[in-house]
N, C-alpha and C positions, 0 to 999 in steps of 0.2 A: 709294423708300420707306425711311424711317429707322426703325431698331429703337429701341424705348424700353427702357431697363433695367427689369428687374422691381423692384418696390418692396421696400424692406427688410422691410416687414410680411409680405409673402408668403413670404420666406425664413426668417423668424424661427422658425416651428414646426419646420422641418426642422433648423435649427441646434440647437434645444433637444433634439430627439430624438437627434441625433448626439452631443451633449455628454453627455446622460443615458446613452446606450449606452456611451460611452467611460468614464464614471465607473463604471458597473456592471462593465464588463470589467476595469478597473483594480483594483477591489475584489476581484473573483473571483480575479484573478491573484495579488494580495497574500495572500489567504487560502490559496490553494493553495501558494504559495511558503512561507508560514509553516509549514504542516503538513509539507511535504517537508523543510525545514530542521530542524524539530523532530524528525522521525523519524531523520534522518541524525545529528543531535546525540545522540539517545538511543542509537542503535546504536554510535556512536563511544565514548560514555561506558562502555557495557557492555563493549565490546571492550578498552578500556584498563584498567578496574577489575574486570573479571569473572574468574571461575574457570571452567575448562573441565570439562565432564562429557561422558560418552558418551551420545549420543542414539540410541535404537533405534526404527525404525519400528513403529508399533502395527498397521499394516495398514489403518488407517482413513484416509479422505480426508474433509476437512471442507469444507463449502460456505461460503465467505466472500464470496459474491457480493453485489453492491450493486445496488439498484434505484433508478433515477432516472426518475421519471415512468413513461412507457410502456416505457422501455428498462432493461435490466439488463446488468451486466457479469458474465459467468460467471467464477468464480474458485474453483478447487479446490486445496487445500493438503494436503500430506502431514502427518500427525500423528506426532510422536515422543514417546517417554517418556524421562525421565531421573530419577535418584534423588539426593537430597541428604539426608544423615543418615537414610537408610532411608525417606524420604518420597518418594512418587511424584509427579512433576510431568509435565505434558504441554506440548508446544511445537508450534507450527505452523512449517513450513519457510518460508523467505523466497520460494522459487520457487513459482509457481502455474501451473496449467494451465487453459485455458478449456473443456476437455472432461473430464468425470468419468473416463471410461475411461482416458485418458492419465495422469491423476493416480493412478488405482488401479494402473496398470501400473508407474509409478515407485515407488509405495508397496511393491509386491511385489518390486521389483528392487533398491532401494537397500539398501546395508549401513548400518553405523552412521555417524553424523556427529558432529562436535563441536558441542556447544551451550555457549555462553558465558552464564553467568548471574551475577547479583549475589549475593554470599553473604548479604547482609542481606535480600534479597528475591528468591528464586529464580524467582518468577513474572515477573520482568523478565529477559528472555533475548534472545539472538540465535542463531537456528538457520540457519546458512548451508548450504543444500543445492544450490546452483547447480552444483557440480561434477558432480552426478549427472543432468544433463540429457542425454537421448539425442538 
C-alpha cells in the first residue's frame, strides 16, 4: 500500500496559523525589547547627568503590580523621599518584592540610599536599593 502525500491545501491553514503566531511573537518581542532598552537608556542618562541626593525610606511600600487578564504580577516597592531646594520628592526603589510583608520589612530595615535625579526635573530619578536585599 502506497502512501499519498497530503495535499498542499490541507497544510495551508496550519502554515498560516504558524506564520501568524510567529509574527505576533516577533512583534511582542520587539515591543518588550524597546521598553527594556528605553528604560536602560533613561537610567544611564540619569546616572551620567544626574545629581545625587540622600533618599530616606518613608516607611511606605507601594503596590506597583500589573494585571494581565486573569493573572497579576505582585510588585511591592519601597518609597523614599528626597529634597531638592527644600521641595519634597518621592521615589520608588528599583528593587521589588512579590510579597507585601517582605517589602514592608525592607522599608523598616533600610537606611538611606543614594537617589540620582536630573536637576532640571527631579521627578526623573534613579533609586538604586538593590544592595539592601536580605
